[in-house]
N, C-alpha and C positions, 0 to 999 in steps of 0.2 A: 586537680582540685586540692585544696589545702585545708587542714584543720582550722576551724573557726570561720571559714568562708561561707557567705550567704549564697543559697541557691534557690531556684524556683522549679517546681515540677512542670515538665512540659505537658501541656494539655492533652496531646495525642498519645502520651506514653501509657503503656499497660499498667505502669505503677500507679497512676492516678486512679484507674478503675479498680485495681486489686485492693488498694488501701483506702478507697473512698476518700481520697484527698481532693479538695476543690482545685480546679484548674488554676495554676499560678500560685499554689500554696508555697509560702516561704519557709525555708528551714536552714539549719546551720550544720555544716559538716563536722562530725565528731571524729571521723577517721577516714583516710583514703588509702587503698591498698590494691594490689594486683593479685588475681588468682591465676595460677599457671597450671594447665592441665595438658596431658599428652594429646596431641592432635587438635587442640583448640588454640586460638590466639589468646594471648593474655589480655584480659579486659579489666579496666580499672573499676573497682567497686568502691562504694562509699556507704558509710553509716551516717544517717542524717536525722537530726532531732527536729520535730515539728511541735512546738508548744511543750507543755509540761509532761504530757502523758503519751505522746506518740513518737516512737523512734523506728525508722525503717532501716533494717540491718541488711547490708550486702547487696544493695540495688546497683545495677550498672550506672556508671556516671553519665552515660548518654541519655538517661531518663530525666536529667536535670539541665537547666540553663544556668550558667554562672551569673551572679549578680554583677553589675558593673562596679569596678573598683575605682575608688577615688584616686585621682592622680597624686603621685608622691610630690611633696613640697620641694 
């Protein structure tokens, strides 16, 4: 995922329940990064803004579906 990319919360993700986000809520990626821990696989994490007052920090990228990108001209 890339900064500025639109994403949607997967309805079945724990993220939707934990943050009380409606299924399919649309957000914008603020930052994407990988956390690397000994013994664990490195999982991509993202910070995503939903509206003016809600930012989800450090959620796994697998909790989101990427929005379809417009084809390049």
